N, C-alpha and C positions, 0 to 999 in steps of 0.2 A: 502460398496463400495469396488470395487476391488483394488488390489495393483497397477494395471496399471493406474487407474484413479488418485489414490493418488500421484503416481510418476509424471504423466503428470501435475497435478495441483499444484505441489510443496508442497503437503500436505495441501493446503488451503481448498479444498473441503472436507467436512466430510461425506457427504451422497448423495444419488441419487437426493434428492429434490434440493439441492444446484446445482448439476450438470445440472438438467433440467432447473432451473431458469437461469443459466448461458447460456445455449444453446439458450433459448428463447430471452434473452437480446441481444445477439450478432448475432443471426440469423445463427449460424454455421450449414450448411447443410440443411437449411429449404427452400432454394430457389425453389426446385423442388416439394417437397411433401407438403409444406405449414405448417401452424400452426394448427396441429391436433395431437391427440394421435399417430396415425399411422405415421404422418410426423416426429414427434419428435423421435419416435422409429427408423425409417429408418435412420435418421440423426445420431443416437447414436449407430448404429449396430457395428461400429468399436470398441466400448468400451466393454471390457469384463465385464460380470456380470450385464449387463443392458438389461432387457427383457420388453415385453409389459406390464406385470403386474406391474413391478416396476415403469415403466413410468406412468402408470395410477394412481398408489398410490401417486406418487410424484406430479402429476398435481392436484389431489384432495387436497393434503396438501397445495400446493401453493395457491389454490383458497381459502381454509379455513383460511389461514393466511392473506389473502388479498394482497398477493404479485403479483398475476396476475389477469387479468380480464377474463371474460368468453371466450373472443376471443383469450386468451392466450398472450395478450400483458402485459408487465410489468407495475405495478402500481408505484405510488410514494413510497409506503411502500416497495415494492420489490426493488426499487432503493436503499433504505437505506441498505437493506441486501447486494446488489451488491457492495456497497461501502466498505463493509468489505473484499471483494475479491480484488477489484481493486479501491483503493481510487482515488479521483479526484486530479490530480497534481496541485501543487501550482506554483506560479510565482517565478522567480529569479530576485529580485530587482536590478535595474541598479546601485543604489548607496548604500553606507553603511556609517553610522556615524563614524565608527572607534572605537566604544565602545563595549567592551565585557561585558556580564552579567554573573556573577559567582554565584554558590552555593557551599559552602564547608560545611562539617559537620564532627562531631566527636561523633558518637552515640555509647553508651555502648553496650557491647557484650550481656548483658542480654535482650536487645530488638533488637537482630540481625534481627529478622523477619521483624520488622518495618523498619529497615535500608535497607533491600533488597527491600521492597515495595517502599521505597522512590526512590531508583535507577530506578526501573521500571517506576514510575510516572514521574521522570525527563526525562527519555528517551522518553516517550510518549509525553511529552510537547514539546520536540525538543532540549533538551540539549544534548551535547556530552561529553564523558568521557575523561578528561585530566589525572586524576588519579581516583582511586576508590572512593575517597571522595572529589573530586573536579570536578565539571561539569560546562561547559561553553556554551554560545550561543551568536551569534551576534544579536539576537532578545531579546527584553525585556519580558521574561516570568517570571520575578521575582515575580510579583503579584500572578500568578498561583502557583508558588512554595511556597510562604509564606502562601497562603490560605490552601494548602494541609498540610503543616507542622502544622499549627494551628489546623486543624481538627484532625490530627493524634497525637497531643500533642508532637510534635518534635521541636517546635520553639526554645527551650533553647539550642538545640544541633546543630542548623543550622545557618550559617552566609551567607546572601546574600550580594553581592558586585558588583561594576562596576569598570572597568579599561580600559584604552586605550592600555595598554601593559600587557601581561601575560607571564612572563618569559623573556628569551632573544631572542626568535624566532620572526621573522616577522610574521604578522598576517596570510598571505597566507600559510606560512610554518606550522603555528600552526593549521590552518584548515585542511591541508593535514594530519598532524599527528593524529588529533582527528577523522576525518571522512573518511580517506583513499580515497580521491577524485580521484586520478589518477587511482586507481584500479576500482572504480565505473565508471569512464569515459571509461575505456577499455571495461567494460561490456556493456555499452550503445553502443559502437562502434560495438561489436559483435552482439547485437540485430539488429542493422541496416543491417548488412550483412545477417542475417537470414531473415529479412523482404524482402530484395531485391530478395531473391530466389523465392518469390511468390508462395510458395507451396499451393496447394489446398487440401492437405491431412488434414482431420479433426483433427487428433492427432497433427500434426505440428502446426495447427492454435491455438489449445488449448495451446500448449507449448509456442507459441509466446506471447499469451495474459498473461499467468501466469508468464512467465519470466519477462514480463513488470511489473506485480504487485509486484514482488520481488524487482525490481529496484526502484519502487516508495517507498517501505518501507525503503530502504537503503538510499535514497536521502534526505539529510537535507534541500534541497532547499535554499542554502546559497546565499547571495548577490553576484553578478557577480564579484566584485573585489577580492573575495576569491576563485574563481573557476579557474581550469586549463583552458588554451586556446589552441585550441578550446574546447568548452564544448558541448558534443553531446546530453545532456539531453533534451534541447529544441527541437532539431530536432526529437528525438524519440517521444516526446509527440505529436508533430504535425503529425508524420507518423502513430502513433497508432490510431488516430481518423479516419483514412482512412480505417482501417480494420474492423471497427464496424458499421454495418448498423444502429444500434441505438447508437449514440454517447452518452456516459455516461452523459455528461453535459447537453444534450438535454432532457433526460428522466425526469429530475427533474422538468421540466415545464409541464409535462403531468400528472396531478393529476387526 
């Protein structure tokens, strides 16, 4: 895949097959030429390094993987692949119990690799970093954390806990420190401004979608009492559905 496409997709797309799947799912540029090899190629002509042969090979691979149907519509399995590009947004709960769930650890240097893997696992579960060895969440993921530690033989080095207070900061200030929520909110506001421009350029459309996917990955989807006000995340998620002819949450029902 060309450097141009890697830049536009924020490095998420790794090959032409993913690029074509993405185009078919969101219908970018397919309104005139339709769902065909030629139609996809015409829609992708703005992208460097994408020719008819590469489109044809990509379509063959997508069909063999079961990610698209013969009519080039995305399957349920293809949706699973799409979710690795643009995950489905979660909700922001209106209420919060006020309880923080913590995981602290002191893992020996001799197994530093497993310590790093634990940090990655905690981040994927939804914990945020207060310190390198202290992770917190307003959601109860302790069961997942304990199961992981047991499987990786780390339980003796890890201490799960709950608390209504963590340090001297108010909970909202703590959430800001851990997840940089004001900065994220500013990025959501910038996305709204880009959306309002209404560009029909295919490259701009791709950037808009992939910038949204970056925001999704950064967003911890915290309860509303912990979020800045106003919070632009919900508005962005609603607006995003309008730019996709095949809304991601609808594809999952078309098996």
